[in-house]
N, C-alpha and C positions, 0 to 999 in steps of 0.2 A: 257716451259721455263726450266722446272727444267730438261728435256732432253735432252737440250742440256747441262746444266751443266754436268748433266752425259758424255756426249759424248766428251764436252770439256776436263774433267779430265782424259779420259781416254786415247787422244791426246796426254796430256801434261805429265800425268804418262809416257807413251810409249817411248817419248823423253826422262825425266829426270830421272823418274825411271831405264831406259836402263844405264843410265851413259851415254848419246850422250850428255849432256848438262850441267853437270857440272861445276862449278868453271875453272876445271883445264882444261879442253876442251876450254873452253870461253876463256883464255884467251893463250893457246896457239895457237887455230884456227883466235881468231880475235882480242886479246888486243893487243899481239905484235907490232903489225901493224900499231899501232898508229889510226890516223883519216882515214887511210883506211880502218881499222879493224872495227874499229866503222860504218865505210860506208858499211862493207861486212855484219855487224849482225843484220843493218836496212835491204837491200837488200835480206839475207837470212831470215829474218824476213815477211817479203811484198811474195816474192817468195811462201813459207809455207800459210800464210794467203790466198792468190790469189790457191793455188791448193787444199785445203783444204775447201774453200769455195766452188770452181766448184763442186767438190767429191759431197759436199753436197746439190748441186742443182742439180742434177744427179741424185741421191741416193730419192729426194721427189718431182722431177718431174718423173719420175717412177716408182717410188713404190718399188724399192730394198730392201731387205730381208737379201740378203747375197751376199759374194765375188765372186761366179760364177755369177751370175744375172750381178753384176757392170760390170765383165770383159767383158761377151758378148753385154751388151749395147755402152758399151767405144769403142769397137773397132767391131760393127755391126756384130757382128755371125761370123767374119771368123775365123774360127776353128785353121787352125794352128798358128797363129796371136796368138790367145786365149791361148791355149794349150803352145806353147812359152812362154807366158806371165805368166803362171802359172807357168810352171816350173821355170821360172826365182828367181820368187816372192818367191815359195818353200825352191828351193835354199837358197836365202840370208836371210829368214825365219829360214833353220836350220844352218848357219852361225851364226849369230846372237846367235844361240841358245847355239853354242858351243863356242863363245869367251867368252858369260856371263857366262856359266860354267867356264869357264879356271876361268874368273876373280874371280869369288865368290871362285873356290876352292883355287886357291893362296892367297887369303885374309883369309879364311880362318886356311888354313896354316901357313899361318906369324903370323898370331893375336893367334890362339888357338896351333899351333903343333900338328893340324890333319893333319893325311895325305893327298894329293892332289884326292885321288881317291875316300875317303870318302866323302870329299866335294862335289864333283860332284856328288856322290848319295845324297849327302842331297840337291842339287840344284835340280836335277831330277825330287826329290818326293814332294819337293815344287813346283814343277810349274805343276807337274803332278796332284795336289790335286786341285792347283789355276785354270788350264784350262780343266777338267772334269767340264759335265755340260754344262750350256750354257751361253754365253756373259755376262748376268748378276748377274755371280761370280766374273768377272775380274771388271766388273763395280761397285759393293762393295767394293773390297777389294782398287781399286781406293779412293774410296770415304773416305776409312780411311788410305789411305798410302800417297795421295795427300798435305794433311796438314803436315804431321810430315816430309816429302821429301821437301818442300819448308821450313818451320823452320829450317833444319840441313842446306840446303843450304846459307840463311839470314846469 
């Protein structure tokens, strides 16, 4: 049970911590559309729950420990498709990193009058320190940051 809580905190931390589900985004994407927007929130939540649940089932059934094994199982060893999915995912992750780096740098510039490139360097160092090692470091960081993020959002 404790491992499930850790995994869920990483998922929530990834969504909220990355700024993909902060109050302003929820308002823009859903609340502005009234009842249809609220329906959209429920549909989005259900889709996320189903996809995450399906991924967990695949991982547990096949005793998957890493992303490469997951892709190979899901796409049944089709090499071209595996490589394509991995490349698209890597491009997406790299794009997200740059977008978040720019957002962090802009925020640092606005709040503290620190040049944007220094903010980018600071962000990159923080990410590097967070990601060296294994997934346990990211899980531990999420365990401390998640309560703070949820408190701030509430």
